[in-house]
N, C-alpha and C positions, 0 to 999 in steps of 0.2 A: 305488415308482416315483412320478415327478412327477405332479401332478394332471393328469388327462386333458384338462381344458379348457385348461390351460396348454400342453400338448403340441400340441393342435390349433391354438392361436394361433401357436406356433412353426412349425408346418407350413406356414403361409401364406408365411413367409419362406424356408423350406427344404422344398420340396414333395416332394423325393426323397431316397433314401439317398445318392445321389451328391452332391447339393447339401449335405446335412448333413455328410457325411464330408469334403468339400472344406473346409468351414469349420472342422472339427475340426483338420485338418492345418494350416490357416492360423494358427489361434489357438495351436496347440502350437508352431509355428515362432516366433511372436511371443514366447511365453514364454521361448524360448531365447536371445533377444537381450539385450544389455546394457541396463540401465535408462537412460532419458533423463536429461539433466542438469537438476537443479532449482536455481533461483536464489532467494535469500532477501534481501529488502531491508527496512529498517525506518526509520521516522522521516524520511520524505521532506520533510515540512514545506514544501511549495510550491516547492522548488528544482527547477523544471522543466528548466532547461538541463542541470544536472549529472545529474539522474536519467535524462533521455532519452538523454544521451550514454552513461551507464553501461549502459542497457538496450540501446541499439543496438550498442554495442561489446562486449556481454556481459562487462562489467567487465574488458576487456583480453584476453579469451580469443580473440577473433577475430584480434587482432593477433598473438597467439602462434601461431595456426594459419597465418597468412601467413608468419611467420618460419620455422616448421617446414617449410613447403612450398617456399619460394623463397629462403631466406637464402643458398644457395650460388650463386644466379644473379642475385639482385636486390639492388641497393644499398638502404640503409636509407631513403633519401629516397623511393624508389619504393614501398617497403613502406608508408610512412606515407600516400602518395597513394592506394594501393589500399585501405588501411584506411578512409580518409575517404570514399572512393567507396562502400564497402559501408555505412558508417554513414548517409551522407546522399546517396544517389545522384542525386536530382533536383537538389539544390543544386549538387553538383560538376559534373554534366553541363551545367547552365546556365552555370556559370562557364567551362567549357572551350569551349562553343559561342561565348560572347562573345569568347574569345581565338582562336577558329578552330583549336583544338588537337585536337578530337575527330574526326580524319580517319578514313578507312577502315582504315588500318593500326593506328591506336590502338585502334579498336573491335575489330578481329580479335584483337590481342594481349590486350586486356582481357577479352574473352569467354573466351578460352582460360584465362587465369589464374583467372577467377571459377569456371569449371567445375572446375578442380583443387581450389579451396577447398571448393566445394560437394560434391565427391566425398568429401573428408576428413570434413566435418561430418555427412554423410548415412550414413556407413559403418555406424553402429550401428542403423540403422532398416531395416525391410522396404522393399522397392521400392514396395509399395502405399501405405505410410504416407507416404513421400517424395512419391509422385505426388499424394496427396490435398492436400499442402501447396503444390503448384505452382499458379501462375495458369493457369486453364483454356486461355487462348489460346496458351500456349507449353508446355503440359504434355508433349505428344508429343515436341517438339523437345528440351526439357531432358532428358527421360527417355532419349532416344537418346544425347545427348552425355555423360550421366553414366556410360554403360556402353560407352564407346568402347574398342576394343582397338587400341592404337597399334602392335602387332606385326603386325597384319593390314594389308597394303598397300592392299587393296581398301577395307577399312573406313575407313582413314585418309583416302583420297580422298573417300569418301562424307561423312564428317564435315566435312571442309574445305569441301565444296560446300554443306553445310547452313549453315555460318557465313557463307560468301560470299553465299548467297541472302538471309540475314537482313539483311546490310549493303546489298545491292543494292536490296532493296525498302524500304529506309529505315525499318526498325523496330529498328535496332541499339540505339538509346537505350532503347526500351521493353524490349527483351530484357535489357539490362544491368541495368535497374531490377528486373526480375523475378528475375534471379539474385541480386542483392544482398538482396532481401527474403526469398528462400528461404534464403539462408545464415543470416540473422539468425533466421529462424523455426526452423531446425533446430538452431542452437547452444543456444538456451534452450528446453527441452522444456516446462517448466512454471515459473510465476513465483508466488512467495509474497510478499505485502506485509504485514509484521508491524506494521501500524498507523501512524497519524499521517501521513496524506497532506497534511492541511491545516495552515494557519496559519504565520506567521513569514515564509516565503519568498514570492516575488512572484506565482506563478501555479499554484496547485493545480488550477485548472480545466483547464490544459493537460496536466498529469499525468493527470487523469481521462480526458481525451479519448484520450490515448495508451493507457491501460489498457483503455478500451472496445474498442479494436481489436486487443488482444493475444489470441493464440489460446488460451491456457490460463492463467488467473490466479485466485488466491483472495486474500482480504483478511481479516486479523484486526483488528477495529476497535480504534483507539486512542481516548484521551479527546478528542483534537482532532477526530477524525472524528465521534465521538458528538455533539460540540457542534454541528457543522454539520448532522448528521442531525436533531438536536433542533430546530435553527433551521428546518429545512424542514417540521417538523410544526407550526410556529407558536409554539413555546415562547419566550416573551418574554425570559426570562433567557438562553437560548442565542442568540437573535438579538442581544441586546446584547453578549454575550460575543464572538461572531465579529466583530462590527463593531468592538468595542473593540480586540481583538488586531490586526485588520487595520490599523486606523488607527495603533495604537501602533508598528507596524513599517513604516509608510508604504506599505502594500500596497493603495493605492487601485485599482490596475489590476485586481486579482482581483475586486474588488467591482463596479466600474462597467463596465470593458471586458469582464471575464470573464463575470460573471453579470448585468450590466445592472441592478444595484441602484441606484436613484436616491437619492443622498446629499444632494441639494439641500435637502430639508426639514430634515435634521439640521444642515447647514451654516448655513442661515438661522436656525434656532433657536439654535444655539450662538453665532453671531456677535452675535445680539441679547442673549441672556441673559448671556453672559460677555464683553460688550463691554469692560468696564473691568478684567477679570481677566487678568493676564499668563499664568496657567495654566502656571507654570514647571515643575511636576512632570509635565506631560503632553505635552511636546514629543516627537514621534515619533522612534524610532530608525531612521535611514536606512541600511539595509544594501543596498538596491537603489533606484535612481532609477526613478520612474514614467515610463513611456514615453508612455502615452495620456492620463493624467489627473494632471498635476502640481498639487498642492495647496499653497498657501502654508503654511509650517510653523506660523505663528502661528494661522491658522484651523484647521489640523489639530489643534493643541493644544487649542483651544476645543471642537472636535468630540469629541476624545478625552475631555475632562473631562465634557462633557454626557452622553455615552452611559455613562460609568463611573458617575456618580451615579445615573442611571436604573437601571443594572444592579444596584447595591447595594439599591435599593428593591425591585425585582421579585424579587431573590433572597431578600430578607427575607420577602416575602409567601409564597414557596414554602415556606420553612422553617416559617412560622407554620401553613401548611396541613397540614404533615406533621411532627408531633412525633416520629414514628417515625424520622426521619432523625437525630435526636439532634444537631442543629446549632444550637441556640439561641445558643450562645456565638459564632456567626459572624454574628449580626445586629448588626453593629457600628454601623450607623446609629443604633440605639437606645442605644448605649453612649456616644454623644457628649454631652459637656456643652457646649452651644452658647454659653453665657455665658462659661465659663472657657476655651473653646477647647481642651479636652482630650478624650481618649477612654480608656475603661477596657478593657483587654484582659487576660483571664485574671487579674482581680483587681488589676492594676497600672495606674495612671493615667499617661498619656503626653501631653505637649504635641503638638498637631497642627501640622504645617508649612503647612497650607492650611485655612482656616476659612471660606472664602467659599462659601456654599451658598444662592444666591438662590431655588432651587426647593424647598427643604426647609422644611417646617413643623416646628419643634422639638417641638411637642406631638404631632405625628403624622408622624415622619420617614420612614415607609415609604409614605406616600400620594403618588401621582402627582398633579401639578396638571393642569388641563385641557389645557394645551399639550403636556405630556409624554404624556398619554393619546392625544391626536390624533396626535402624532409616532409613537408606538409602533404605532398602528393602521395608519398609512401604511406603515411599515417592515415590519410583519407581513404585509400584503397583498403587498408586494414579494417576500417569501420564499415565501409560500403559492402564488403564481401565477407562479413563475419556471420556465419550461420547461426550460432547460438544467440548472439546479440539481437539479430533480426527476429529470431523466434520469440525472444522476450519482448522486443519492441512491438511486434504484432499483437502479442497478448495485452500489452498496455493499451493499444488502440482498440482491440475488440472488447476489452473489459473495462475501459477507462473513459473518462470524460472530464470536462472542466468542473462539473457539479452534478449532483444527483438529488432528486427528491424521492425519499423513501419512507413510507409509513409516517407521514407528517413531520419528517425530519429533513432539513436542508443541509447537504453535505458539500463542502468545498474546502480546499487546502488553505488558501491565504485570506483573501478578503473580497468584498464587493467594493471597488474603489468609490470613495465618497469625497465630497468637498467639505470644507469647514462648517458650512451651514447645514450639513446633513443631506443635501441633495446628491444624487449619484453623479460621479465624475464621468465626463465623456472622453472617449478615446477615438481619435480619427484613424480609421482603418479603411484602406482602399477608397479614400475620398469621401467617406461618410462617417458621421459621428454616431457612436454606440455607447450605451450605458446600461447599468443594471442587468437584468436578465437578457436583454437583447445583445449586450456585449458578450456575455458568457456563451450564448448560443452561437454568435458569429465566430468567436475565437475557437470554439469547438470545431467548427468546419475548417477554419484556417489551419489548425493543427493537423487535421486530416489531410488537407491539401499538401502540406509540407512533405508528407511521406508517400502519398498515393498519386499525386499529379505527375505527369511525365517529366523526366529530368530536364528536357529542353523547353518546357513551357514557361512563359513569363510568370504565370500565376504560381507555378510550383517554386520557381526561384525566389519570388517575393515572399512566399509562405515560409520557405526555408530560412531566409534572413530573419523573418519575424519570430522564429523559434528562439533566436538569441535575444530579441527584445523581451519576449516573455520571461526569459531567465532573469533579467535585471532591469527592465524598463520601469520608469517611475509610475506608469499607470497600468502595469501588468497585474492582474488579479492574483496570480500565483506568487508574485514577489511582494508587492504592497509597500515598498519603501521609495523615498524620493530619489535615492541614488545608491549605487553600490561602490563602496570606497576601497576596492581591492588595491588600486594603484597607491593610494595614500598609505595603506598598511605596509606596503613593501618599501616605499621610498621616502616617506616623511616621518620624522620622529616627533610628531605632535598629535596626541590622542584626540584633540579637538577636531582634527580633520577626518577622524574615523567615523564620526557620527553619521548614521543613516536614518534620516527622519521618517517616521512611520506615517503611512496614509491616515488621514483623519478617521477612517473606519475603526481603527483599533481603539481610539479614544471614545468614539460615539457608540460603538456596538455594545459597550458594557452597560448601556442604558436601554431599558425595556422598549421605549418608544421607537428607537432606531432598529431594534431587532424586529419589531412588529412591521415596520416599514419594509424591511428586507423580505420578511416572510410573505407579506402581501404582494410584493413585486414578483415573487416566484409562484404565486397562486396558492399559497398555503394559508390555512386558518391561523389566526393569532392565538387561538385557544388550543392548548395541547401540543403545539408545534415547537420545534427546537432548531437552532443552528448549531452544527457540529463542525468545528474546523481545528486546524493545528498551526504549523508554521512558526509560531512564536512560543518558545518554552515558558511554561508557567513556573515561576520561582517560588516553590513552596517554602523554602528556607527563609524567604523574605516576607512571608505572610500572604502571598498571593493565593487565590482560589481558582480552580479551573471552572467553577460554576459562576456565571455572571448574568447580569440583566434579569435578576429575579428568577433564575432557572431557565431562561430562554436560550442562553448561549453556553456551550461547552467547548472549552479550549483544551484539547487532549494531548498536546505536545508537552509532555512532562520530562523529556530528556532521556529517551531510550539510548540515544547516542552518548557514548562515554565523554565526548567533547563538551557536553552540556551538564553532566551530572554534578560537577562542583558548583555550578550556578543554581541548579534547580533543587538539589538536595535529595532527589529521588531518581528513579530510572524509568520514567514514563507512566502512561495510564492506558487502561483499557476501559472503554465505556461499554457497558453490558445492558442490553434492552430486552428483557423477557416479558412475559405476559402480565406480570404483576408490578414491575418497577423498572426504573433506570438506576443503575449502580455504577460506581467508579472503582476500578481495581487499581490501587497505587502500588507500583512495582518497586522492589528493592534492586540494587545493582546485581546483575546476574553473576552467579558463582556456580560453575559446573560441578564443584565438589560438594556443594551443600544445597539441599532443598530449601527454597525460600518462597513461602506462600504470600502472595500479595494481600494487602489490606483492602478488603472490599467494603464499601460504604454505600448504602442506599441513599440516593440523592433526590429521588422523586417517586412516590407511589402513584400509580394510575388510579383514576376515580373508580373504574370498574375493570375487571380483568379483560385484557385485550385478546379477543378471539380472532381466528383467521378471517372471519367475515368483516372485521374492522380494519383490515390491512389492504395494501395495494393488491396483494394476491387475492384477497377476498373479493375485491371489486372485479378482478378478471374472472374469478369463478362465477360471480353473479351474472356477468355478461354471458358466460358460457352456458349457465343454467337457463337463462332467458332464451338463448338460441336453441337449446335442446327442446325446450317447451314448445317453441314454434315448429320445430321439426316433428314432434309428436302430433301437434295439431294438424300439420300438413298431411301426415299419414292418416289421421282419423277422418279428415275431411275429403280424402281421396285425391288431394292435389299431387301427392307423391305415393307411389306404390311401395309396399314393403318388399324386401328381398328375403324371403323365408327359407331359401335353399341352405 
């Protein structure tokens, strides 16, 4: 029997046999329902408009539900209008009010239609679960409307009166918004973000705000997320890195409007120090125009070069502090022959295309000058004392991890480092070698230490340095490449030096036997389990498939970022896992002026419909039911007394 103290604690919530038995019946009924639909996204890279549209439209599934329900009575134009209302209710209602088009009849018809869609998407849930998702002010009314019996004349009149009253007391708009939010809430039961929310795109902060308010979300950190998390800890190399990438993609809005980071000290420093330097290799890539903070491209190029040079200095200092990283060959500032204008990389000398380094002492190339030190101090304070950034970073910690096992699926962003022979690659951390699952578990704690350990503790300082290693280290699971050739891209005009060799994982994991090896390492069955990760864009236009290893591996980075779409040919994927199948939604590039429904393809039918009892949640419910049965037995045997007051 369960520990008596535990049963006494349970008895406070279930003080009688009747109360405990009622909960057993409720939980057993829940186990018999179909599992909720899970959505998997990867590599959002700041593309807030595209991601939010996909999230609110459930990657086109809501539009499918509208078509299934109303295609026989509703023209396509009205289907699109209803879909847009569900996605963006406040915006659409404001537009209709300006046109004086949202009259009483429109509201009556719209409420009826929304109730029908709501009925369809709520059919797999218990009435109590649906009620919990309803806004409190309309919960009773929505519950009544969802269970209307139109064959009963008396009931039909009753429900018509409810809708008429809603419109008469002028809360029709609020009620419509409530129904739209409930539909979206019910369509996606849980959301998995497989890393890289940040960088490249314009507004990762807006994505984070959206995720903050989502009802059930988990995040598997990517290397770009780790870089921002490291910046929030005060890691100077990570701070330089996030600034460099944002400037290089012209993403000033996320820095200044999104997070309120003051770039004026950097712009003044860069304008002065690089006044005569054209900085031709540092002009930003303009994928999105800044709305709030347009920066002159020439000044942006100077800022870009200034922060890049500083980054290479502080990265070299980290490598010097940590010989265990085995990255001495990446201290390329020390490999420059400043007199000859060349740099030696892996034993070969290359001419440099840019040799203007006014802040670099050739005798001590990693040393920051006084101006650079002061600039970094100001920038560091901007990150350390940034309220919104830390709100987002704490959410990444509370809802994130290196990996997650969920309903027989193994989720991680990059890779499980492997050797050429298929064995797991070991990484020395804190004097001990880790590999496979043990490595991921240890790194999870290391990332936690970087943010939560005291600032003056040696363990915290070491963990904060390690955040930079996770960004670009050869054995980092979230990076998964032999080296990062940022320096070569800027200063060497030879594409051969730009190559970043992939970890053997990426070659081996496309084979079923190695996927099985990884699944077993994480305690998952090789039957019916999958690996889901991103990080490396799938180039559909070159014939690549996101489904590999006989259906065991799903690579769902299809290029939501505009920076990748010319290579991939699409705009990312959503993996959708409902009670009947796994499906991939293939996205087209986002166009705010035109509705674009993703192409959804079923990639695997399950052998039998997956019920809640078959899921991780079902296992939790089974444990809860077992405990409740023991509580009932304790009451019946007189071990505990019922509280019948």
